[in-house]
C-alpha positions in Angstrom: 43.2 -32.5 -135.8 45.8 -29.8 -134.9 43.5 -28.0 -132.5 42.4 -31.3 -130.9 46.0 -32.5 -130.5 46.9 -29.1 -128.9 44.1 -29.5 -126.4 45.3 -33.0 -125.5 48.8 -31.6 -125.0 47.5 -29.0 -122.6 45.7 -31.7 -120.6 48.9 -33.8 -120.5 51.0 -30.8 -119.3 48.7 -30.3 -116.4 50.8 -32.1 -113.7 48.3 -31.4 -110.9 45.4 -32.6 -113.1 43.3 -29.6 -112.0 40.5 -30.2 -114.5 38.2 -33.2 -114.9 38.0 -34.7 -118.4 34.2 -34.8 -118.3 34.3 -31.0 -117.6 36.7 -30.6 -120.5 34.3 -32.6 -122.7 31.5 -30.4 -121.5 33.4 -27.3 -122.5 34.2 -28.8 -125.9 30.5 -29.6 -126.5 29.5 -26.1 -125.2 31.9 -24.6 -127.7 30.2 -26.5 -130.5 26.8 -25.2 -129.5 28.1 -21.6 -129.2 29.5 -21.9 -132.7 26.1 -22.8 -134.1 24.4 -20.0 -132.1 27.1 -17.4 -133.2 26.5 -18.4 -136.9 22.8 -17.6 -136.5 23.5 -14.3 -134.7 26.1 -13.2 -137.3 23.7 -14.0 -140.1 20.9 -12.0 -138.6 23.0 -9.0 -137.7 24.8 -9.0 -141.1 21.3 -8.9 -142.7 19.9 -6.2 -140.4 23.0 -4.0 -140.6 23.4 -4.5 -144.3 27.1 -5.0 -144.1 29.4 -7.0 -146.4 30.7 -10.4 -145.6 34.2 -9.0 -145.4 33.3 -6.3 -143.0 31.3 -8.8 -140.9 34.3 -11.1 -140.6 36.6 -8.3 -139.6 34.5 -6.4 -137.2 31.2 -8.1 -136.3 32.0 -11.7 -136.1 35.0 -11.3 -133.7 32.8 -9.4 -131.2 29.9 -11.8 -131.4 32.0 -15.0 -131.3 34.5 -13.9 -128.6 31.7 -12.7 -126.4 29.8 -15.9 -126.8 32.8 -18.0 -125.9 33.7 -15.7 -123.1 30.3 -16.1 -121.4 31.1 -19.9 -121.0 34.4 -19.0 -119.2 32.5 -16.6 -116.9 30.0 -19.3 -116.2 32.8 -21.7 -115.2 34.3 -19.1 -112.9 30.9 -18.5 -111.3 30.6 -22.3 -110.7 34.1 -22.2 -109.0 35.6 -24.5 -111.7 38.5 -22.2 -112.6 40.9 -21.5 -109.8 44.2 -21.2 -111.6 45.6 -20.1 -114.9 46.0 -23.7 -116.0 42.3 -24.2 -115.6 41.5 -21.1 -117.6 43.9 -22.1 -120.4 42.5 -25.7 -120.7 38.8 -24.7 -120.5 39.3 -21.8 -122.8 41.1 -23.8 -125.4 38.5 -26.6 -125.1 35.7 -24.1 -125.8 37.6 -22.6 -128.7 38.3 -26.1 -130.0 34.6 -27.0 -130.1 33.9 -23.8 -131.8 36.6 -24.3 -134.4 35.6 -27.9 -135.2 32.0 -26.9 -135.9 33.1 -23.9 -138.0 35.5 -26.1 -140.1 32.8 -28.7 -140.6 30.5 -26.0 -141.9 33.1 -24.9 -144.4 33.7 -28.5 -145.3 30.1 -28.9 -146.2 29.8 -25.5 -147.9 32.9 -25.2 -150.1 33.4 -27.2 -153.3 36.8 -28.8 -153.8 38.7 -26.8 -151.1 42.5 -26.8 -151.6 44.9 -28.4 -149.2 46.3 -24.9 -148.5 42.9 -23.7 -147.3 42.7 -26.6 -144.8 46.2 -26.0 -143.6 45.3 -22.4 -142.9 42.0 -23.2 -141.2 43.4 -26.2 -139.3 46.6 -24.8 -138.0 45.7 -21.1 -138.1 42.0 -20.3 -137.7 41.2 -23.2 -135.5 44.2 -22.7 -133.2 43.3 -19.0 -133.1 39.8 -19.7 -131.9 41.2 -21.9 -129.1 44.0 -19.4 -128.3 41.8 -16.3 -128.0 39.4 -18.0 -125.6 42.3 -19.3 -123.6 43.9 -15.9 -123.5 40.6 -14.4 -122.3 40.4 -16.9 -119.5 44.1 -16.4 -118.6 44.1 -12.6 -118.6 40.7 -12.4 -116.9 41.9 -14.8 -114.2 45.1 -12.8 -113.7 43.2 -9.5 -113.3 40.8 -11.2 -110.9 43.6 -12.6 -108.8 45.6 -9.4 -108.7 42.6 -7.2 -107.8 42.7 -3.4 -107.8 40.1 -3.0 -110.6 36.4 -2.6 -110.2 34.5 -5.9 -110.5 34.2 -7.1 -114.1 36.6 -4.5 -115.6 39.5 -7.1 -115.8 37.2 -9.5 -117.7 36.1 -6.7 -120.1 39.8 -5.9 -120.8 40.5 -9.5 -121.4 37.5 -9.7 -123.8 38.8 -6.6 -125.7 42.2 -8.3 -126.1 40.7 -11.5 -127.4 38.5 -9.7 -129.8 41.3 -7.5 -131.1 43.5 -10.6 -131.8 40.6 -12.3 -133.6 39.8 -9.2 -135.7 43.5 -8.6 -136.5 43.8 -12.3 -137.7 40.7 -11.8 -139.9 42.1 -8.7 -141.5 44.9 -10.8 -143.0 47.5 -8.0 -142.9 49.9 -10.8 -143.6 49.3 -13.6 -146.0 47.1 -16.4 -144.6 50.2 -18.7 -144.5 52.3 -16.2 -142.6 49.4 -15.5 -140.2 49.1 -19.2 -139.5 52.9 -19.4 -139.0 52.7 -16.5 -136.6 50.0 -18.2 -134.5 52.0 -21.4 -134.3 55.2 -19.5 -133.3 53.5 -17.4 -130.6 50.9 -19.5 -129.0 52.8 -22.7 -127.9 55.6 -20.8 -126.0 53.0 -18.4 -124.5 50.9 -21.4 -123.2 54.1 -23.1 -121.8 55.0 -19.9 -119.9 51.4 -19.7 -118.5 51.6 -23.3 -117.3 55.0 -22.6 -115.6 53.6 -19.5 -113.9 50.4 -21.2 -112.8 52.2 -24.2 -111.3 54.5 -21.8 -109.4 51.5 -19.9 -108.1 49.8 -23.2 -107.1 52.9 -24.3 -105.2 53.0 -20.9 -103.3 49.3 -21.1 -102.5 49.7 -24.7 -101.2 52.6 -23.8 -99.0 51.1 -20.6 -97.5 47.6 -22.0 -97.2 48.9 -25.3 -95.6 50.8 -23.5 -92.9 48.0 -21.0 -92.1 45.3 -23.7 -92.0 47.4 -26.1 -89.9 48.1 -23.4 -87.3 44.4 -22.4 -86.9 43.3 -26.0 -86.8 45.8 -27.0 -84.1 44.5 -24.1 -82.1 40.9 -25.3 -82.3 41.8 -29.0 -81.6 44.0 -28.1 -78.7 41.1 -26.4 -76.8 42.9 -23.1 -76.6 40.6 -21.4 -79.0 38.7 -19.5 -76.2 41.7 -17.2 -75.6 42.6 -16.8 -79.3 41.5 -14.2 -81.7 39.0 -16.7 -83.1 37.5 -17.4 -79.6 37.2 -13.7 -78.8 35.5 -13.1 -82.1 33.1 -16.0 -81.5 32.2 -14.6 -78.0 31.3 -11.3 -79.6 28.8 -13.1 -81.9 26.8 -14.5 -78.9 24.9 -11.2 -78.8 23.7 -11.7 -82.4 23.4 -15.5 -82.7 22.0 -18.3 -80.6 24.5 -20.3 -78.6 23.9 -23.5 -80.8 24.5 -21.5 -83.9 27.8 -20.1 -82.6 28.9 -23.7 -81.8 28.0 -24.7 -85.3 30.1 -21.8 -86.6 33.1 -23.2 -84.8 32.4 -26.7 -86.1 32.0 -25.3 -89.6 35.4 -23.6 -89.3 37.0 -26.8 -88.1 35.6 -29.0 -90.8 36.4 -26.4 -93.5 40.0 -26.3 -92.3 40.3 -30.1 -92.3 38.9 -30.4 -95.8 41.1 -27.6 -97.0 44.2 -29.4 -95.7 43.0 -32.7 -97.1 42.4 -31.1 -100.6 45.9 -29.6 -100.6 47.3 -32.9 -99.6 45.5 -34.6 -102.5 46.9 -32.1 -104.9 50.4 -32.8 -103.7 49.9 -36.5 -104.0 48.4 -36.2 -107.5 51.4 -34.0 -108.6 53.8 -36.7 -107.3 52.0 -39.4 -109.4 50.2 -41.2 -106.5 46.6 -42.4 -107.0 44.0 -40.2 -105.2 40.8 -41.6 -103.7 38.6 -40.3 -100.9 37.8 -42.5 -98.0 34.5 -42.7 -96.0 35.8 -40.1 -93.5 36.3 -37.5 -96.3 32.8 -38.1 -97.6 31.4 -37.8 -94.1 33.1 -34.5 -93.6 31.8 -33.1 -96.9 28.3 -34.1 -95.8 28.9 -32.5 -92.4 30.1 -29.3 -94.1 26.9 -29.2 -96.2 24.8 -29.6 -93.0 26.7 -26.9 -91.1 26.4 -24.5 -94.1 22.6 -24.9 -93.9 22.6 -24.7 -90.1 24.5 -21.4 -89.8 22.8 -19.9 -92.9 24.1 -17.1 -95.2 24.5 -14.7 -92.3 26.6 -17.1 -90.3 28.8 -17.9 -93.3 29.3 -14.1 -93.8 30.2 -13.7 -90.1 32.9 -16.5 -90.4 34.4 -14.8 -93.5 37.4 -13.4 -91.6 38.6 -16.9 -90.8 37.2 -19.0 -93.7 39.0 -17.9 -96.9 36.4 -17.6 -99.7 38.6 -16.7 -102.7 37.9 -18.5 -105.9 40.9 -20.7 -105.3 39.8 -21.6 -101.8 36.3 -22.4 -102.9 37.6 -24.3 -105.8 39.4 -26.8 -103.6 36.1 -27.8 -101.8 34.5 -28.3 -105.2 37.5 -30.5 -106.2 36.8 -32.6 -103.1 33.2 -33.0 -104.0 34.1 -34.0 -107.5 36.4 -36.6 -106.1 33.7 -37.9 -103.8 31.2 -38.2 -106.7 33.8 -40.0 -108.9 34.6 -42.4 -106.1 31.0 -43.1 -105.5 30.4 -43.9 -109.2 33.4 -46.3 -109.3 
């Protein structure tokens, strides 16, 4: 119950409602499946390496379990479902929650007459630790990815090393189990609150900067003055490499992408202010048009438009958010 309540608190604190509940539920179920798989892997490796249960819990299990949970976070990043630290915290804690629930159910079935103290430690300590380490992996990995400056993947490896070290340290029980549990409860909630504040500030900055830049470029295209702008000059240079109709589709692709980008930022602002958010027929038509134009210009055309179409994880995330809204509206 403690870890599930903490997860619900994280979802409640997300004022922009960046993550869909069905995706959180999917992360929760995935964490359950990963827990079962990790148990099998740990059992096999423990047998093959002929190491004690204590050594396995301190050194082997943290590596196997944190790596398994981390792979789910990486998959969500590759699917453009994590754009901000809040996303990483919620999805990470959801995965860790699913893992912890299955692990505690296993102990519930295996142990005879477990004491209340054991369940307090496992419920408030071990379970929250599982959620916290995966959330930390997502948060730190996302921070390194946003900051740049490191070779691809190195930031995520450093984040994995940190999560594994925390897990291993907890399993060593340098302090008593009760003190370790108290330390988890003292450190994790304030840390998570700080992450949410930092992420919402970053989101506000991204909205303001992106809104201004997208508006300026879109006004230039709609006013018909694009031919003398840096965009028009660049498109003219592409005529030697692409057919004329493809170049026209590139300009249309840029226009629709900018319109959807502005609309997505507007939806976020409305959602944060507490207004209901629904897409209209025009929004859905533009999403369909964007899909058509992406196929029309092809991968090479999209690459050629990269200087003007921002393709960071956050910018791609907003398009996926729009598509999620469209799918939800269609179902309702």
